[in-house]
ZAMARGU-4260 file (C-alpha; in steps of 0.2 Angstrom, whole numbers, plus 5000, padded with zeros to 4 digits):
<rodrens>
0) 4885/4896/4991 | 4903/4901/4993 | 4910/4915/4982 | 4922/4906/4971 | 4930/4922/4966
5) 4938/4923/4984 | 4956/4917/4986 | 4951/4906/5000 | 4937/4897/4990 | 4949/4895/4975
10) 4962/4887/4987 | 4949/4875/4994 | 4944/4870/4977 | 4962/4868/4971 | 4966/4857/4986
15) 4951/4846/4982 | 4958/4845/4964 | 4975/4840/4970 | 4969/4827/4981 | 4958/4820/4967
20) 4972/4819/4955 | 4985/4812/4968 | 4996/4828/4968 | 5005/4834/4984 | 5003/4852/4988
25) 5018/4858/4998 | 5015/4877/4997 | 5002/4889/4992 | 5007/4906/4985 | 4997/4922/4980
30) 5003/4935/4969 | 4996/4953/4971 | 5006/4963/4959 | 5001/4968/4942 | 5008/4958/4927
35) 5007/4970/4913 | 5025/4972/4912 | 5036/4956/4913 | 5048/4953/4927 | 5037/4963/4939
40) 5029/4948/4949 | 5039/4944/4964 | 5030/4928/4969 | 5030/4922/4951 | 5049/4925/4950
45) 5052/4917/4967 | 5042/4902/4961 | 5052/4900/4945 | 5068/4901/4956 | 5062/4888/4967
50) 5057/4876/4953 | 5075/4879/4946 | 5082/4874/4963 | 5071/4858/4962 | 5060/4863/4977
55) 5045/4860/4966 | 5042/4850/4950 | 5024/4856/4946 | 5012/4870/4947 | 4993/4870/4950
60) 4985/4886/4946 | 4967/4892/4947 | 4966/4897/4929 | 4978/4899/4914 | 4978/4918/4915
65) 4985/4916/4933 | 5002/4911/4926 | 5002/4917/4908 | 5000/4936/4912 | 5012/4942/4898
70) 5022/4934/4884 | 5038/4933/4894 | 5030/4924/4909 | 5021/4912/4896 | 5038/4909/4888
75) 5046/4905/4904 | 5033/4892/4909 | 5034/4884/4892 | 5053/4884/4892 | 5054/4876/4910
80) 5042/4862/4904 | 5053/4859/4889 | 5068/4858/4900 | 5060/4846/4912 | 5060/4857/4927
85) 5041/4857/4927 | 5034/4839/4926 | 5016/4843/4931 | 5006/4859/4925 | 4988/4859/4930
90) 4976/4874/4928 | 4959/4873/4934 | 4944/4880/4924 | 4930/4885/4936 | 4914/4876/4934
95) 4900/4889/4929
</rodrens>
């Protein structure tokens, strides 16, 4: 059995979820920085900038805590959904 905690296994399962749900995955990103303090996640910040530039209109994440690491990041995601920048937001909950 594959270790679902590995990044590669998570990507594999998320791609299967995207295919099942008819979502087009155009890029896969991985954040390795701590998120205790807001504004300290370069990949998250780049993703938000790309969404504002309309390069993407959705986010598919492994689990809710992958995006919502602190109150500011959570507020950013909610605000972008409210403004219509993010049309699709799916977060996978691992099957245990």
